[in-house]
Backbone of each chain as nested JSON, in Angstrom:
{
  "chains": [
    {"id": "A", "residues": [
      {"number": 1, "name": "UNK", "atoms": {"N": [0.837, -1.204, 0.0], "CA": [0.0, 0.0, 0.0], "C": [0.873, 1.256, 0.0]}},
      {"number": 2, "name": "UNK", "atoms": {"N": [0.443, 2.259, -0.768], "CA": [1.223, 3.494, -0.838], "C": [1.135, 4.272, 0.476]}},
      {"number": 3, "name": "UNK", "atoms": {"N": [2.218, 4.99, 0.787], "CA": [2.223, 5.768, 2.028], "C": [1.336, 7.005, 1.858]}},
      {"number": 4, "name": "UNK", "atoms": {"N": [1.04, 7.628, 3.005], "CA": [0.238, 8.857, 2.997], "C": [0.93, 9.929, 2.146]}},
      {"number": 5, "name": "UNK", "atoms": {"N": [2.253, 10.035, 2.307], "CA": [3.004, 11.05, 1.541], "C": [2.924, 10.768, 0.037]}},
      {"number": 6, "name": "UNK", "atoms": {"N": [3.018, 9.474, -0.34], "CA": [2.97, 9.138, -1.77], "C": [1.596, 9.466, -2.351]}},
      {"number": 7, "name": "UNK", "atoms": {"N": [0.54, 9.138, -1.584], "CA": [-0.811, 9.413, -2.073], "C": [-1.041, 10.937, -2.15]}},
      {"number": 8, "name": "UNK", "atoms": {"N": [-0.516, 11.667, -1.121], "CA": [-0.655, 13.129, -1.189], "C": [0.07, 13.659, -2.428]}},
      {"number": 9, "name": "UNK", "atoms": {"N": [1.251, 13.11, -2.709], "CA": [2.032, 13.541, -3.877], "C": [1.276, 13.357, -5.175]}},
      {"number": 10, "name": "UNK", "atoms": {"N": [0.575, 12.232, -5.282], "CA": [-0.21, 11.956, -6.504], "C": [-1.36, 12.955, -6.651]}},
      {"number": 11, "name": "UNK", "atoms": {"N": [-2.048, 13.191, -5.517], "CA": [-3.184, 14.13, -5.541], "C": [-2.677, 15.533, -5.915]}},
      {"number": 12, "name": "UNK", "atoms": {"N": [-1.534, 15.904, -5.327], "CA": [-0.966, 17.239, -5.605], "C": [-0.634, 17.388, -7.08]}},
      {"number": 13, "name": "UNK", "atoms": {"N": [0.056, 16.359, -7.634], "CA": [0.443, 16.418, -9.054], "C": [-0.799, 16.499, -9.954]}},
      {"number": 14, "name": "UNK", "atoms": {"N": [-1.818, 15.657, -9.652], "CA": [-3.051, 15.674, -10.476], "C": [-3.7, 17.05, -10.466]}},
      {"number": 15, "name": "UNK", "atoms": {"N": [-3.808, 17.636, -9.262], "CA": [-4.45, 18.953, -9.145], "C": [-3.64, 20.016, -9.889]}},
      {"number": 16, "name": "UNK", "atoms": {"N": [-2.314, 19.948, -9.729], "CA": [-1.443, 20.943, -10.384], "C": [-1.589, 20.84, -11.907]}},
      {"number": 17, "name": "UNK", "atoms": {"N": [-1.566, 19.598, -12.415], "CA": [-1.674, 19.394, -13.878], "C": [-3.067, 19.792, -14.351]}},
      {"number": 18, "name": "UNK", "atoms": {"N": [-4.094, 19.528, -13.549], "CA": [-5.465, 19.944, -13.919], "C": [-5.511, 21.476, -14.029]}},
      {"number": 19, "name": "UNK", "atoms": {"N": [-4.733, 22.142, -13.149], "CA": [-4.681, 23.602, -13.208], "C": [-3.758, 24.098, -14.329]}},
      {"number": 20, "name": "UNK", "atoms": {"N": [-3.06, 23.146, -14.974], "CA": [-2.188, 23.505, -16.093], "C": [-1.017, 24.392, -15.682]}},
      {"number": 21, "name": "UNK", "atoms": {"N": [-0.492, 24.209, -14.468], "CA": [0.655, 25.041, -14.062], "C": [1.868, 24.165, -13.762]}},
      {"number": 22, "name": "UNK", "atoms": {"N": [3.026, 24.781, -13.88], "CA": [4.277, 24.053, -13.635], "C": [4.58, 24.03, -12.139]}},
      {"number": 23, "name": "UNK", "atoms": {"N": [5.54, 23.184, -11.752], "CA": [5.986, 23.159, -10.351], "C": [6.533, 24.545, -9.971]}},
      {"number": 24, "name": "UNK", "atoms": {"N": [7.243, 25.181, -10.906], "CA": [7.812, 26.506, -10.643], "C": [6.692, 27.497, -10.317]}},
      {"number": 25, "name": "UNK", "atoms": {"N": [5.651, 27.474, -11.141], "CA": [4.551, 28.445, -10.954], "C": [3.849, 28.195, -9.619]}},
      {"number": 26, "name": "UNK", "atoms": {"N": [3.599, 26.913, -9.315], "CA": [2.947, 26.595, -8.043], "C": [3.832, 27.031, -6.869]}},
      {"number": 27, "name": "UNK", "atoms": {"N": [5.127, 26.75, -6.98], "CA": [6.063, 27.136, -5.907], "C": [6.018, 28.653, -5.696]}},
      {"number": 28, "name": "UNK", "atoms": {"N": [6.02, 29.392, -6.795], "CA": [5.988, 30.867, -6.701], "C": [4.688, 31.329, -6.026]}},
      {"number": 29, "name": "UNK", "atoms": {"N": [3.562, 30.705, -6.438], "CA": [2.265, 31.084, -5.859], "C": [2.212, 30.852, -4.353]}},
      {"number": 30, "name": "UNK", "atoms": {"N": [2.94, 29.798, -3.918], "CA": [2.869, 29.403, -2.501], "C": [4.044, 29.939, -1.683]}},
      {"number": 31, "name": "UNK", "atoms": {"N": [4.939, 30.658, -2.4], "CA": [6.154, 31.138, -1.711], "C": [6.931, 29.948, -1.112]}},
      {"number": 32, "name": "UNK", "atoms": {"N": [7.007, 28.888, -1.907], "CA": [7.77, 27.694, -1.53], "C": [8.855, 27.464, -2.581]}},
      {"number": 33, "name": "UNK", "atoms": {"N": [9.804, 26.581, -2.282], "CA": [10.868, 26.287, -3.237], "C": [10.399, 25.212, -4.219]}},
      {"number": 34, "name": "UNK", "atoms": {"N": [10.782, 25.338, -5.485], "CA": [10.355, 24.353, -6.493], "C": [10.769, 22.936, -6.085]}},
      {"number": 35, "name": "UNK", "atoms": {"N": [11.984, 22.819, -5.55], "CA": [12.444, 21.471, -5.203], "C": [11.552, 20.875, -4.111]}},
      {"number": 36, "name": "UNK", "atoms": {"N": [11.003, 21.726, -3.233], "CA": [10.109, 21.202, -2.2], "C": [8.819, 20.676, -2.821]}},
      {"number": 37, "name": "UNK", "atoms": {"N": [8.298, 21.406, -3.816], "CA": [7.091, 20.92, -4.521], "C": [7.406, 19.56, -5.164]}},
      {"number": 38, "name": "UNK", "atoms": {"N": [8.574, 19.451, -5.752], "CA": [8.968, 18.197, -6.386], "C": [9.07, 17.076, -5.347]}},
      {"number": 39, "name": "UNK", "atoms": {"N": [9.659, 17.376, -4.194], "CA": [9.785, 16.36, -3.126], "C": [8.4, 15.925, -2.64]}},
      {"number": 40, "name": "UNK", "atoms": {"N": [7.485, 16.918, -2.51], "CA": [6.114, 16.575, -2.07], "C": [5.461, 15.649, -3.096]}},
      {"number": 41, "name": "UNK", "atoms": {"N": [5.584, 16.005, -4.386], "CA": [4.915, 15.223, -5.438], "C": [5.476, 13.802, -5.518]}},
      {"number": 42, "name": "UNK", "atoms": {"N": [6.746, 13.645, -5.151], "CA": [7.359, 12.301, -5.198], "C": [7.15, 11.555, -3.881]}},
      {"number": 43, "name": "UNK", "atoms": {"N": [6.375, 12.159, -2.963], "CA": [6.064, 11.475, -1.698], "C": [7.25, 11.38, -0.756]}},
      {"number": 44, "name": "UNK", "atoms": {"N": [8.2, 12.29, -0.922], "CA": [9.426, 12.232, -0.095], "C": [9.373, 13.217, 1.076]}},
      {"number": 45, "name": "UNK", "atoms": {"N": [8.335, 14.034, 1.11], "CA": [8.138, 14.953, 2.23], "C": [6.643, 15.008, 2.57]}},
      {"number": 46, "name": "UNK", "atoms": {"N": [6.373, 15.361, 3.835], "CA": [4.985, 15.54, 4.236], "C": [4.756, 17.009, 4.521]}},
      {"number": 47, "name": "UNK", "atoms": {"N": [3.676, 17.604, 4.033], "CA": [3.423, 19.018, 4.307], "C": [2.854, 19.212, 5.709]}},
      {"number": 48, "name": "UNK", "atoms": {"N": [3.108, 20.369, 6.285], "CA": [2.369, 20.744, 7.491], "C": [0.991, 21.236, 7.034]}},
      {"number": 49, "name": "UNK", "atoms": {"N": [0.098, 21.441, 8.019], "CA": [-1.23, 21.93, 7.626], "C": [-1.117, 23.339, 7.022]}},
      {"number": 50, "name": "UNK", "atoms": {"N": [-0.164, 24.112, 7.456], "CA": [0.037, 25.45, 6.878], "C": [0.391, 25.367, 5.402]}},
      {"number": 51, "name": "UNK", "atoms": {"N": [1.299, 24.446, 5.069], "CA": [1.677, 24.25, 3.656], "C": [0.481, 23.718, 2.879]}},
      {"number": 52, "name": "UNK", "atoms": {"N": [-0.286, 22.804, 3.49], "CA": [-1.499, 22.274, 2.863], "C": [-2.441, 23.418, 2.497]}},
      {"number": 53, "name": "UNK", "atoms": {"N": [-2.654, 24.356, 3.423], "CA": [-3.572, 25.479, 3.171], "C": [-3.023, 26.373, 2.051]}},
      {"number": 54, "name": "UNK", "atoms": {"N": [-1.712, 26.614, 2.039], "CA": [-1.128, 27.48, 0.983], "C": [-1.281, 26.829, -0.394]}},
      {"number": 55, "name": "UNK", "atoms": {"N": [-0.97, 25.533, -0.459], "CA": [-1.047, 24.818, -1.739], "C": [-2.491, 24.752, -2.217]}},
      {"number": 56, "name": "UNK", "atoms": {"N": [-3.418, 24.453, -1.295], "CA": [-4.835, 24.345, -1.669], "C": [-5.342, 25.678, -2.225]}},
      {"number": 57, "name": "UNK", "atoms": {"N": [-4.929, 26.773, -1.581], "CA": [-5.361, 28.095, -2.057], "C": [-4.834, 28.351, -3.468]}},
      {"number": 58, "name": "UNK", "atoms": {"N": [-3.559, 28.0, -3.691], "CA": [-2.95, 28.227, -5.018], "C": [-3.628, 27.356, -6.083]}},
      {"number": 59, "name": "UNK", "atoms": {"N": [-4.102, 26.182, -5.689], "CA": [-4.734, 25.263, -6.648], "C": [-6.253, 25.418, -6.657]}},
      {"number": 60, "name": "UNK", "atoms": {"N": [-6.742, 26.412, -5.909], "CA": [-8.173, 26.783, -5.893], "C": [-9.093, 25.626, -5.493]}},
      {"number": 61, "name": "UNK", "atoms": {"N": [-8.657, 24.876, -4.461], "CA": [-9.531, 23.848, -3.899], "C": [-9.512, 23.998, -2.376]}},
      {"number": 62, "name": "UNK", "atoms": {"N": [-10.589, 23.643, -1.696], "CA": [-10.565, 23.69, -0.239], "C": [-9.584, 22.628, 0.289]}},
      {"number": 63, "name": "UNK", "atoms": {"N": [-8.795, 22.985, 1.315], "CA": [-7.862, 21.992, 1.878], "C": [-8.573, 20.695, 2.292]}},
      {"number": 64, "name": "UNK", "atoms": {"N": [-9.818, 20.831, 2.793], "CA": [-10.536, 19.634, 3.258], "C": [-10.815, 18.675, 2.101]}},
      {"number": 65, "name": "UNK", "atoms": {"N": [-10.914, 19.208, 0.878], "CA": [-11.174, 18.34, -0.296], "C": [-9.955, 17.449, -0.563]}},
      {"number": 66, "name": "UNK", "atoms": {"N": [-8.77, 18.024, -0.381], "CA": [-7.543, 17.238, -0.575], "C": [-7.467, 16.145, 0.489]}},
      {"number": 67, "name": "UNK", "atoms": {"N": [-7.782, 16.509, 1.735], "CA": [-7.731, 15.524, 2.837], "C": [-8.794, 14.447, 2.658]}},
      {"number": 68, "name": "UNK", "atoms": {"N": [-10.001, 14.869, 2.199], "CA": [-11.075, 13.898, 1.954], "C": [-10.613, 12.872, 0.915]}},
      {"number": 69, "name": "UNK", "atoms": {"N": [-9.949, 13.355, -0.14], "CA": [-9.476, 12.451, -1.204], "C": [-8.426, 11.493, -0.619]}},
      {"number": 70, "name": "UNK", "atoms": {"N": [-7.591, 12.027, 0.288], "CA": [-6.572, 11.2, 0.934], "C": [-7.213, 10.126, 1.808]}},
      {"number": 71, "name": "UNK", "atoms": {"N": [-8.327, 10.486, 2.457], "CA": [-9.023, 9.532, 3.329], "C": [-9.602, 8.382, 2.519]}},
      {"number": 72, "name": "UNK", "atoms": {"N": [-10.08, 8.713, 1.315], "CA": [-10.819, 7.703, 0.552], "C": [-9.888, 6.784, -0.225]}},
      {"number": 73, "name": "UNK", "atoms": {"N": [-8.636, 7.161, -0.409], "CA": [-7.728, 6.285, -1.21], "C": [-7.368, 5.029, -0.425]}}
    ]},
    {"id": "B", "residues": [
      {"number": 1, "name": "UNK", "atoms": {"N": [-6.402, 38.446, 14.299], "CA": [-6.922, 37.156, 13.916], "C": [-5.97, 36.062, 14.411]}},
      {"number": 2, "name": "UNK", "atoms": {"N": [-6.525, 34.958, 14.889], "CA": [-5.691, 33.86, 15.407], "C": [-4.993, 33.147, 14.254]}},
      {"number": 3, "name": "UNK", "atoms": {"N": [-3.792, 32.633, 14.515], "CA": [-3.058, 31.899, 13.48], "C": [-3.712, 30.53, 13.258]}},
      {"number": 4, "name": "UNK", "atoms": {"N": [-3.303, 29.91, 12.144], "CA": [-3.798, 28.575, 11.807], "C": [-3.442, 27.593, 12.928]}},
      {"number": 5, "name": "UNK", "atoms": {"N": [-2.212, 27.729, 13.441], "CA": [-1.767, 26.818, 14.518], "C": [-2.615, 27.003, 15.78]}},
      {"number": 6, "name": "UNK", "atoms": {"N": [-2.925, 28.289, 16.105], "CA": [-3.723, 28.55, 17.302], "C": [-5.132, 27.973, 17.155]}},
      {"number": 7, "name": "UNK", "atoms": {"N": [-5.707, 28.152, 15.965], "CA": [-7.069, 27.625, 15.749], "C": [-7.061, 26.104, 15.776]}},
      {"number": 8, "name": "UNK", "atoms": {"N": [-6.002, 25.48, 15.154], "CA": [-5.893, 24.023, 15.216], "C": [-5.779, 23.583, 16.676]}},
      {"number": 9, "name": "UNK", "atoms": {"N": [-4.993, 24.301, 17.46], "CA": [-4.815, 23.954, 18.876], "C": [-6.127, 23.964, 19.637]}},
      {"number": 10, "name": "UNK", "atoms": {"N": [-6.961, 24.963, 19.356], "CA": [-8.27, 25.06, 20.026], "C": [-9.17, 23.883, 19.639]}},
      {"number": 11, "name": "UNK", "atoms": {"N": [-9.178, 23.578, 18.331], "CA": [-10.013, 22.475, 17.832], "C": [-9.532, 21.157, 18.461]}},
      {"number": 12, "name": "UNK", "atoms": {"N": [-8.21, 20.983, 18.518], "CA": [-7.634, 19.763, 19.095], "C": [-8.034, 19.618, 20.557]}},
      {"number": 13, "name": "UNK", "atoms": {"N": [-7.884, 20.713, 21.329], "CA": [-8.24, 20.657, 22.757], "C": [-9.716, 20.337, 22.943]}},
      {"number": 14, "name": "UNK", "atoms": {"N": [-10.568, 21.01, 22.146], "CA": [-12.02, 20.762, 22.272], "C": [-12.352, 19.297, 22.008]}},
      {"number": 15, "name": "UNK", "atoms": {"N": [-11.776, 18.756, 20.928], "CA": [-12.056, 17.36, 20.569], "C": [-11.546, 16.41, 21.654]}},
      {"number": 16, "name": "UNK", "atoms": {"N": [-10.346, 16.715, 22.169], "CA": [-9.771, 15.828, 23.2], "C": [-10.637, 15.839, 24.459]}},
      {"number": 17, "name": "UNK", "atoms": {"N": [-11.066, 17.046, 24.859], "CA": [-11.897, 17.162, 26.063], "C": [-13.26, 16.517, 25.83]}},
      {"number": 18, "name": "UNK", "atoms": {"N": [-13.811, 16.651, 24.621], "CA": [-15.095, 16.004, 24.295], "C": [-14.951, 14.486, 24.433]}},
      {"number": 19, "name": "UNK", "atoms": {"N": [-13.749, 13.973, 24.077], "CA": [-13.487, 12.541, 24.217], "C": [-13.161, 12.166, 25.664]}},
      {"number": 20, "name": "UNK", "atoms": {"N": [-13.03, 13.183, 26.523], "CA": [-12.752, 12.935, 27.942], "C": [-11.408, 12.261, 28.197]}},
      {"number": 21, "name": "UNK", "atoms": {"N": [-10.39, 12.584, 27.372], "CA": [-9.077, 11.964, 27.611], "C": [-8.031, 13.042, 27.901]}},
      {"number": 22, "name": "UNK", "atoms": {"N": [-6.98, 12.633, 28.589], "CA": [-5.901, 13.557, 28.953], "C": [-4.925, 13.691, 27.782]}},
      {"number": 23, "name": "UNK", "atoms": {"N": [-4.055, 14.707, 27.88], "CA": [-3.0, 14.855, 26.872], "C": [-2.123, 13.598, 26.861]}},
      {"number": 24, "name": "UNK", "atoms": {"N": [-1.852, 13.053, 28.059], "CA": [-1.013, 11.849, 28.153], "C": [-1.65, 10.698, 27.367]}},
      {"number": 25, "name": "UNK", "atoms": {"N": [-2.96, 10.506, 27.574], "CA": [-3.657, 9.382, 26.922], "C": [-3.66, 9.574, 25.403]}},
      {"number": 26, "name": "UNK", "atoms": {"N": [-3.917, 10.814, 24.967], "CA": [-3.924, 11.077, 23.523], "C": [-2.53, 10.843, 22.94]}},
      {"number": 27, "name": "UNK", "atoms": {"N": [-1.511, 11.323, 23.667], "CA": [-0.129, 11.142, 23.193], "C": [0.184, 9.649, 23.051]}},
      {"number": 28, "name": "UNK", "atoms": {"N": [-0.235, 8.873, 24.048], "CA": [0.038, 7.42, 24.003], "C": [-0.684, 6.782, 22.805]}},
      {"number": 29, "name": "UNK", "atoms": {"N": [-1.94, 7.192, 22.583], "CA": [-2.72, 6.627, 21.464], "C": [-2.068, 6.921, 20.12]}},
      {"number": 30, "name": "UNK", "atoms": {"N": [-1.409, 8.096, 20.052], "CA": [-0.845, 8.53, 18.772], "C": [0.646, 8.228, 18.647]}},
      {"number": 31, "name": "UNK", "atoms": {"N": [1.187, 7.633, 19.705], "CA": [2.635, 7.385, 19.719], "C": [3.409, 8.704, 19.53]}},
      {"number": 32, "name": "UNK", "atoms": {"N": [2.91, 9.74, 20.235], "CA": [3.558, 11.062, 20.219], "C": [3.947, 11.418, 21.66]}},
      {"number": 33, "name": "UNK", "atoms": {"N": [4.762, 12.453, 21.806], "CA": [5.164, 12.88, 23.152], "C": [4.098, 13.817, 23.723]}},
      {"number": 34, "name": "UNK", "atoms": {"N": [3.854, 13.707, 25.029], "CA": [2.827, 14.546, 25.661], "C": [3.149, 16.033, 25.461]}},
      {"number": 35, "name": "UNK", "atoms": {"N": [4.43, 16.381, 25.571], "CA": [4.779, 17.798, 25.423], "C": [4.444, 18.29, 24.011]}},
      {"number": 36, "name": "UNK", "atoms": {"N": [4.523, 17.391, 23.031], "CA": [4.19, 17.803, 21.657], "C": [2.687, 18.092, 21.536]}},
      {"number": 37, "name": "UNK", "atoms": {"N": [1.882, 17.248, 22.205], "CA": [0.427, 17.494, 22.21], "C": [0.155, 18.854, 22.863]}},
      {"number": 38, "name": "UNK", "atoms": {"N": [0.854, 19.136, 23.935], "CA": [0.68, 20.418, 24.634], "C": [1.094, 21.578, 23.722]}},
      {"number": 39, "name": "UNK", "atoms": {"N": [2.204, 21.435, 23.022], "CA": [2.659, 22.492, 22.102], "C": [1.632, 22.714, 20.989]}},
      {"number": 40, "name": "UNK", "atoms": {"N": [1.078, 21.6, 20.476], "CA": [0.055, 21.725, 19.417], "C": [-1.16, 22.486, 19.949]}},
      {"number": 41, "name": "UNK", "atoms": {"N": [-1.623, 22.107, 21.151], "CA": [-2.825, 22.714, 21.717], "C": [-2.62, 24.204, 22.001]}},
      {"number": 42, "name": "UNK", "atoms": {"N": [-1.374, 24.588, 22.296], "CA": [-1.091, 26.0, 22.564], "C": [-0.751, 26.756, 21.277]}},
      {"number": 43, "name": "UNK", "atoms": {"N": [-0.87, 26.063, 20.132], "CA": [-0.639, 26.744, 18.855], "C": [0.817, 27.068, 18.595]}},
      {"number": 44, "name": "UNK", "atoms": {"N": [1.709, 26.343, 19.229], "CA": [3.148, 26.62, 19.094], "C": [3.839, 25.683, 18.104]}},
      {"number": 45, "name": "UNK", "atoms": {"N": [3.11, 24.707, 17.612], "CA": [3.622, 23.809, 16.564], "C": [2.507, 23.547, 15.547]}},
      {"number": 46, "name": "UNK", "atoms": {"N": [2.947, 23.209, 14.33], "CA": [1.977, 22.812, 13.31], "C": [2.17, 21.337, 13.023]}},
      {"number": 47, "name": "UNK", "atoms": {"N": [1.083, 20.557, 12.953], "CA": [1.244, 19.133, 12.645], "C": [1.475, 18.917, 11.15]}},
      {"number": 48, "name": "UNK", "atoms": {"N": [2.16, 17.831, 10.814], "CA": [2.162, 17.398, 9.416], "C": [0.839, 16.676, 9.163]}},
      {"number": 49, "name": "UNK", "atoms": {"N": [0.587, 16.36, 7.904], "CA": [-0.659, 15.656, 7.62], "C": [-0.633, 14.253, 8.257]}},
      {"number": 50, "name": "UNK", "atoms": {"N": [0.526, 13.662, 8.371], "CA": [0.63, 12.355, 9.033], "C": [0.205, 12.434, 10.486]}},
      {"number": 51, "name": "UNK", "atoms": {"N": [0.674, 13.466, 11.186], "CA": [0.274, 13.667, 12.582], "C": [-1.216, 13.973, 12.656]}},
      {"number": 52, "name": "UNK", "atoms": {"N": [-1.717, 14.768, 11.716], "CA": [-3.152, 15.067, 11.656], "C": [-3.957, 13.772, 11.562]}},
      {"number": 53, "name": "UNK", "atoms": {"N": [-3.525, 12.855, 10.693], "CA": [-4.268, 11.601, 10.525], "C": [-4.203, 10.746, 11.804]}},
      {"number": 54, "name": "UNK", "atoms": {"N": [-3.022, 10.712, 12.447], "CA": [-2.89, 9.902, 13.685], "C": [-3.793, 10.462, 14.79]}},
      {"number": 55, "name": "UNK", "atoms": {"N": [-3.787, 11.799, 14.944], "CA": [-4.585, 12.44, 15.996], "C": [-6.074, 12.243, 15.725]}},
      {"number": 56, "name": "UNK", "atoms": {"N": [-6.468, 12.43, 14.454], "CA": [-7.888, 12.28, 14.089], "C": [-8.373, 10.871, 14.383]}},
      {"number": 57, "name": "UNK", "atoms": {"N": [-7.54, 9.89, 14.068], "CA": [-7.927, 8.498, 14.328], "C": [-8.117, 8.267, 15.818]}},
      {"number": 58, "name": "UNK", "atoms": {"N": [-7.179, 8.799, 16.633], "CA": [-7.267, 8.611, 18.089], "C": [-8.495, 9.324, 18.661]}},
      {"number": 59, "name": "UNK", "atoms": {"N": [-8.899, 10.422, 18.026], "CA": [-10.056, 11.187, 18.511], "C": [-11.343, 10.787, 17.802]}},
      {"number": 60, "name": "UNK", "atoms": {"N": [-11.242, 9.75, 16.93], "CA": [-12.416, 9.148, 16.261], "C": [-13.194, 10.167, 15.414]}},
      {"number": 61, "name": "UNK", "atoms": {"N": [-12.45, 11.031, 14.699], "CA": [-13.083, 11.927, 13.728], "C": [-12.306, 11.835, 12.413]}},
      {"number": 62, "name": "UNK", "atoms": {"N": [-12.97, 12.056, 11.281], "CA": [-12.23, 12.058, 10.029], "C": [-11.292, 13.278, 9.985]}},
      {"number": 63, "name": "UNK", "atoms": {"N": [-10.057, 13.111, 9.506], "CA": [-9.144, 14.262, 9.409], "C": [-9.766, 15.439, 8.653]}},
      {"number": 64, "name": "UNK", "atoms": {"N": [-10.573, 15.126, 7.624], "CA": [-11.168, 16.211, 6.812], "C": [-12.117, 17.065, 7.653]}},
      {"number": 65, "name": "UNK", "atoms": {"N": [-12.705, 16.447, 8.702], "CA": [-13.645, 17.213, 9.556], "C": [-12.867, 18.292, 10.336]}},
      {"number": 66, "name": "UNK", "atoms": {"N": [-11.677, 17.944, 10.788], "CA": [-10.839, 18.907, 11.515], "C": [-10.438, 20.049, 10.573]}},
      {"number": 67, "name": "UNK", "atoms": {"N": [-10.053, 19.669, 9.342], "CA": [-9.625, 20.683, 8.366], "C": [-10.799, 21.572, 7.966]}},
      {"number": 68, "name": "UNK", "atoms": {"N": [-11.995, 20.937, 7.81], "CA": [-13.205, 21.712, 7.455], "C": [-13.467, 22.758, 8.534]}},
      {"number": 69, "name": "UNK", "atoms": {"N": [-13.323, 22.357, 9.8], "CA": [-13.57, 23.279, 10.917], "C": [-12.543, 24.416, 10.881]}},
      {"number": 70, "name": "UNK", "atoms": {"N": [-11.307, 24.069, 10.527], "CA": [-10.246, 25.085, 10.411], "C": [-10.553, 26.08, 9.295]}},
      {"number": 71, "name": "UNK", "atoms": {"N": [-11.133, 25.55, 8.198], "CA": [-11.47, 26.412, 7.049], "C": [-12.55, 27.42, 7.439]}},
      {"number": 72, "name": "UNK", "atoms": {"N": [-13.482, 26.962, 8.263], "CA": [-14.651, 27.815, 8.534], "C": [-14.386, 28.833, 9.625]}},
      {"number": 73, "name": "UNK", "atoms": {"N": [-13.329, 28.665, 10.399], "CA": [-13.081, 29.642, 11.494], "C": [-12.589, 30.965, 10.97]}}
    ]}
  ]
}
């Protein structure tokens, strides 16, 4: 079974690609480093709830929707 | 306005007290340190999503419910 971080990474990548933006653009929107976005997408880091809220805002989805998707996987 | 960490801390304390358990008991259930639970409740630390999921499970609520409450405050 995939880890929580790996599943979050998949959800993040899907949402980012659905929004048609690059890792660089998302990083800029969230005031985060591009390499951190890449680490998150590869399931190598776990976000804090603060990072979750910043990313969700940049991807125009409620943070709870991302968590709900994580719960159901 | 209260920070995200402070609001999470309030929600965490309310849920823990509603469950009628001590910080020690919650820490043991989550395999976390009691002082960390105290820091979270005082809004001095932010949990990762992994910690959010462990705490939510111990408090018998879906993680998304905690995040939804955070969104609405």
